[in-house]
C-alpha positions as CSV (number, residue, x, y, z in Angstrom):
1,M,-24.3,-57.4,23.3
2,Y,-21.5,-57.4,25.8
3,E,-21.7,-58.7,29.4
4,V,-19.5,-55.8,30.5
5,I,-18.6,-52.5,28.9
6,I,-15.8,-50.5,30.5
7,V,-15.6,-46.8,29.8
8,G,-12.0,-45.6,30.0
9,A,-8.7,-47.5,29.5
10,G,-6.5,-46.0,32.2
11,P,-5.0,-48.2,35.0
12,A,-8.5,-48.7,36.6
13,G,-10.2,-49.6,33.3
14,L,-7.4,-51.9,32.2
15,T,-7.4,-53.7,35.6
16,A,-11.2,-54.0,35.4
17,A,-10.9,-55.5,31.9
18,L,-8.3,-58.0,33.1
19,Y,-10.4,-59.2,35.9
20,C,-13.6,-59.3,33.8
21,A,-11.8,-61.3,31.0
22,R,-10.4,-63.7,33.5
23,A,-13.9,-64.3,34.8
24,R,-14.8,-65.2,31.2
25,L,-17.1,-62.2,30.7
26,K,-17.5,-60.8,27.2
27,T,-15.9,-57.5,27.7
28,L,-15.5,-54.3,25.7
29,L,-13.1,-51.5,26.6
30,I,-13.8,-48.0,25.2
31,E,-11.2,-45.3,25.3
32,K,-11.5,-41.9,23.7
33,M,-7.8,-41.1,23.7
34,A,-4.7,-43.2,24.2
35,V,-4.8,-46.4,26.3
36,G,-3.2,-45.5,29.6
37,G,-5.0,-42.2,30.5
38,R,-3.6,-39.4,32.6
39,I,-0.6,-41.4,34.0
40,L,1.0,-41.1,30.6
41,M,1.7,-37.4,31.4
42,S,4.5,-38.7,33.7
43,E,7.6,-40.4,32.1
44,R,8.2,-42.8,35.0
45,I,6.4,-44.1,38.0
46,E,8.5,-45.0,41.0
47,N,5.9,-45.9,43.6
48,Y,4.1,-48.8,41.9
49,P,4.9,-52.0,43.8
50,G,7.2,-54.5,42.2
51,F,9.4,-52.2,40.2
52,A,12.6,-51.3,42.1
53,G,14.1,-48.2,40.7
54,G,10.8,-47.3,38.9
55,V,9.3,-48.2,35.6
56,S,8.5,-46.3,32.4
57,T,4.8,-45.4,32.4
58,H,4.6,-46.4,28.7
59,E,6.2,-49.8,29.6
60,L,3.8,-50.4,32.5
61,I,0.7,-49.4,30.5
62,G,2.0,-51.4,27.5
63,Q,2.2,-54.6,29.7
64,M,-1.3,-53.9,31.1
65,E,-2.7,-53.5,27.5
66,K,-0.9,-56.7,26.4
67,Q,-2.5,-58.6,29.3
68,V,-6.0,-57.7,28.3
69,K,-5.5,-58.2,24.6
70,E,-4.1,-61.7,25.3
71,L,-7.5,-62.4,26.9
72,D,-9.3,-61.2,23.8
73,V,-10.8,-58.0,25.3
74,A,-12.1,-55.8,22.6
75,I,-10.7,-52.2,22.7
76,E,-12.5,-49.5,20.7
77,A,-11.1,-46.0,20.2
78,D,-14.2,-44.0,20.6
79,E,-15.9,-41.4,22.9
80,V,-18.9,-42.2,25.0
81,I,-21.4,-39.4,24.8
82,Q,-24.5,-40.9,26.4
83,I,-25.4,-43.8,28.8
84,N,-28.9,-45.2,29.4
85,C,-28.5,-46.5,32.9
86,V,-31.8,-48.5,32.8
87,D,-31.3,-50.4,29.6
88,K,-27.5,-50.4,29.9
89,K,-27.1,-48.9,26.4
90,I,-24.1,-46.9,25.5
91,K,-24.0,-44.4,22.7
92,T,-20.6,-43.3,21.3
93,S,-19.6,-40.8,18.6
94,S,-19.8,-43.6,16.0
95,S,-21.9,-46.5,17.4
96,E,-24.2,-47.9,20.0
97,Y,-23.6,-50.8,22.3
98,Q,-25.7,-52.9,24.7
99,A,-24.3,-54.2,28.0
100,G,-25.3,-56.3,31.0
101,S,-23.2,-54.2,33.3
102,I,-21.2,-51.0,32.9
103,I,-18.0,-50.0,34.6
104,L,-17.1,-46.3,34.5
105,A,-13.4,-45.7,34.6
106,C,-13.4,-42.4,32.7
107,G,-10.8,-40.7,34.9
108,A,-10.2,-37.1,35.7
109,R,-8.2,-34.3,34.1
110,P,-6.0,-31.9,36.1
111,R,-7.4,-28.4,36.1
112,K,-5.0,-26.4,34.1
113,L,-3.8,-22.8,34.2
114,N,-3.9,-22.6,30.4
115,V,-0.8,-20.4,30.2
116,P,1.8,-20.4,27.4
117,G,4.3,-23.2,27.8
118,E,2.1,-25.4,30.1
119,E,1.0,-27.9,27.5
120,K,4.3,-27.9,25.6
121,L,6.3,-28.7,28.8
122,T,3.9,-31.1,30.5
123,G,5.9,-34.2,31.4
124,R,9.2,-32.2,30.9
125,G,9.1,-30.1,34.1
126,V,5.4,-29.3,34.3
127,S,3.6,-31.8,36.6
128,Y,0.3,-32.2,38.4
129,C,1.4,-34.9,40.9
130,A,4.1,-34.5,43.5
131,T,3.7,-38.0,44.7
132,C,4.4,-39.2,41.2
133,D,7.3,-37.0,40.2
134,A,9.0,-35.5,43.3
135,P,12.0,-37.8,43.2
136,F,13.0,-36.4,39.8
137,Y,13.7,-33.0,41.4
138,K,16.3,-33.9,44.0
139,E,18.3,-30.8,44.9
140,K,16.4,-28.7,42.4
141,H,14.1,-25.7,42.6
142,V,10.4,-26.2,41.9
143,V,7.4,-23.8,41.9
144,V,4.1,-25.0,43.3
145,V,1.0,-23.2,42.1
146,G,-2.1,-23.0,44.4
147,G,-3.0,-22.1,48.0
148,G,-5.1,-24.8,49.6
149,N,-4.4,-27.8,51.8
150,A,-3.6,-30.0,48.9
151,V,-0.9,-27.5,47.8
152,A,0.6,-27.4,51.3
153,E,0.8,-31.2,51.3
154,E,2.4,-31.2,47.8
155,A,5.0,-28.6,48.9
156,L,5.9,-30.4,52.1
157,Y,6.3,-33.7,50.1
158,L,8.4,-32.0,47.5
159,S,10.6,-30.4,50.2
160,R,11.9,-33.9,51.0
161,F,13.6,-34.0,47.6
162,A,13.9,-30.5,46.2
163,R,16.5,-28.0,47.3
164,K,13.9,-25.2,47.2
165,V,10.2,-25.1,46.9
166,T,8.4,-21.8,46.1
167,I,4.7,-21.7,46.7
168,L,2.9,-19.3,44.3
169,H,-0.6,-18.1,45.1
170,R,-2.7,-15.3,43.6
171,R,-4.0,-14.2,47.0
172,K,-2.1,-12.5,49.8
173,E,-2.9,-15.4,52.1
174,L,-3.0,-19.1,51.6
175,R,-6.3,-21.0,52.0
176,A,-4.6,-23.9,53.8
177,T,-5.6,-24.5,57.4
178,P,-3.5,-22.8,60.1
179,I,-1.7,-26.0,61.2
180,M,-0.7,-26.7,57.6
181,Q,0.6,-23.1,57.2
182,E,2.6,-23.5,60.4
183,R,4.3,-26.6,59.0
184,L,5.1,-24.7,55.8
185,Q,6.6,-21.7,57.7
186,K,8.8,-24.0,59.7
187,N,10.2,-25.7,56.7
188,E,13.5,-24.1,55.7
189,R,13.3,-25.3,52.1
190,I,9.9,-23.6,51.4
191,D,9.4,-20.0,50.6
192,F,6.4,-18.0,49.3
193,I,5.4,-15.6,46.6
194,L,1.9,-14.4,47.4
195,G,-0.3,-12.0,45.6
196,A,1.1,-13.0,42.2
197,V,0.0,-15.1,39.2
198,L,1.9,-17.3,36.8
199,L,1.8,-15.8,33.3
200,Q,4.1,-18.1,31.3
201,I,6.3,-21.2,31.7
202,Q,9.5,-21.0,29.7
203,G,12.0,-23.6,28.4
204,T,13.0,-25.3,25.2
205,Q,13.3,-29.0,26.0
206,K,12.4,-28.7,29.7
207,V,11.2,-26.1,32.2
208,E,13.8,-23.3,32.7
209,S,11.9,-20.4,34.2
210,V,8.5,-18.9,34.9
211,I,7.2,-15.3,34.4
212,L,5.1,-14.0,37.3
213,K,2.9,-10.9,37.7
214,D,2.2,-9.1,40.9
215,V,-1.6,-8.7,41.2
216,T,-1.3,-5.3,43.0
217,S,1.4,-3.5,41.1
218,G,1.2,-5.3,37.8
219,N,5.0,-5.7,37.7
220,E,6.3,-8.8,36.0
221,K,9.5,-10.8,36.8
222,S,11.2,-14.0,35.7
223,I,12.3,-16.7,38.2
224,A,14.6,-19.6,37.2
225,C,13.3,-23.0,38.2
226,D,13.5,-26.6,37.2
227,G,9.9,-27.6,37.6
228,V,6.3,-26.3,38.0
229,F,3.7,-28.3,40.0
230,I,0.2,-27.1,39.3
231,Y,-2.3,-28.1,41.9
232,I,-5.5,-26.2,41.5
233,G,-7.8,-29.3,41.5
234,Y,-9.1,-32.0,39.2
235,E,-12.0,-32.1,36.9
236,P,-13.6,-35.6,36.5
237,E,-14.4,-36.7,33.0
238,T,-18.1,-37.1,33.9
239,D,-19.9,-34.4,31.8
240,F,-21.7,-37.1,29.9
241,L,-23.1,-38.6,33.1
242,K,-25.0,-35.5,34.3
243,D,-28.6,-36.4,35.3
244,T,-27.9,-40.1,35.0
245,I,-26.1,-41.1,38.3
246,S,-25.3,-39.3,41.5
247,L,-22.3,-37.1,41.4
248,D,-20.8,-34.9,44.1
249,E,-20.6,-31.1,43.9
250,K,-17.4,-31.4,41.8
251,G,-18.7,-34.0,39.4
252,F,-17.0,-37.1,40.9
253,I,-19.1,-40.3,41.0
254,I,-20.4,-41.3,44.4
255,T,-19.8,-45.0,45.0
256,Q,-20.0,-47.6,47.8
257,E,-17.1,-49.8,48.9
258,D,-18.0,-52.4,46.2
259,M,-17.7,-49.5,43.6
260,S,-21.5,-49.6,43.0
261,T,-23.1,-46.3,42.0
262,T,-26.7,-45.2,42.6
263,R,-27.8,-47.1,39.5
264,E,-28.2,-50.8,39.5
265,G,-25.5,-52.6,37.5
266,I,-23.4,-49.5,37.0
267,F,-20.0,-49.4,38.8
268,A,-17.2,-46.8,38.9
269,C,-13.5,-47.0,39.6
270,G,-10.4,-44.9,39.5
271,D,-10.0,-41.2,39.4
272,C,-13.6,-40.5,38.3
273,R,-15.0,-41.5,41.6
274,K,-14.9,-39.6,44.9
275,K,-12.2,-40.9,47.2
276,S,-9.2,-39.8,49.3
277,L,-6.1,-40.9,47.4
278,Y,-5.7,-40.7,43.6
279,Q,-2.8,-43.0,42.6
280,V,-2.2,-45.7,40.0
281,V,-2.2,-48.4,42.7
282,T,-5.5,-47.3,44.1
283,A,-7.0,-47.1,40.6
284,C,-6.0,-50.7,40.0
285,A,-7.5,-51.8,43.3
286,D,-10.7,-50.0,42.4
287,G,-10.8,-51.7,39.0
288,A,-10.4,-55.2,40.5
289,I,-13.2,-54.5,42.9
290,A,-15.5,-53.1,40.3
291,A,-14.9,-56.1,38.0
292,D,-15.7,-58.5,40.9
293,S,-18.9,-56.6,41.6
294,A,-19.9,-56.6,38.0
295,Y,-19.3,-60.3,37.8
296,K,-21.4,-61.0,40.8
297,Y,-24.2,-58.7,39.5
298,I,-24.2,-60.6,36.1
299,T,-24.0,-64.1,37.5
300,Q,-26.7,-63.3,40.1
301,G,-29.2,-62.5,37.4
302,G,-28.4,-58.9,36.4
303,I,-28.9,-59.7,32.7
């Protein structure tokens, strides 16, 4: 029996664990992969407060993990496959647990193109977050894949650093709003390859080029570049929550400002919940709020 069980050990889950442990709640942290989550796909983070010049993501996550371990938080490497929201029971691949309150910090995965070279070069030129990695591409050429408003925002942000930004979209027209397209057209550093798809990302130690295919003619060509930013959306890691709590149409958990979900004593934080900005700093803030809400729930008679 744990007072709080946290599902996911990314920045949100680690922060929630820190705050729960400092509140002297018996806490279990369950992570199916490596402690740290999706942020480990980036080598460095330069926009986390307090680290002038940036910090290695492994160093930052390592310090977070050390903090919670110093407070005797139990960390289990396991995958949660089912949650009983009424009894607060959690079933994993190898065990079952009972909780007084549950914090869901299960994160989200970038939707991938699943083309050759993508997985191999992730973190070495392939990125899913311009806000995280744009400064590494000063005066370089990057390709941005996608056609919606999010891609337009990514490209505009990248253009503040990169020498050239090429937007690649499989349709002949972008899906971004007219005002966003106007901003793109006015930016001298941004150009477009429309009606084409990315077939392969090439490089040995880092991205060196991409192979594209024209959807009309079928012709293929290679373009030299230094980075590929793929922005075709995110998929929340919430498959195991279907029919248990309220999710939006994309599978993100719906929460209130206190991180509460539609089920009593169940809270959510970080990239798995529906919100407007997905960053490490906002994930940590979510985690702190979720932990505070769980503490109040427990101390006010939730168990």
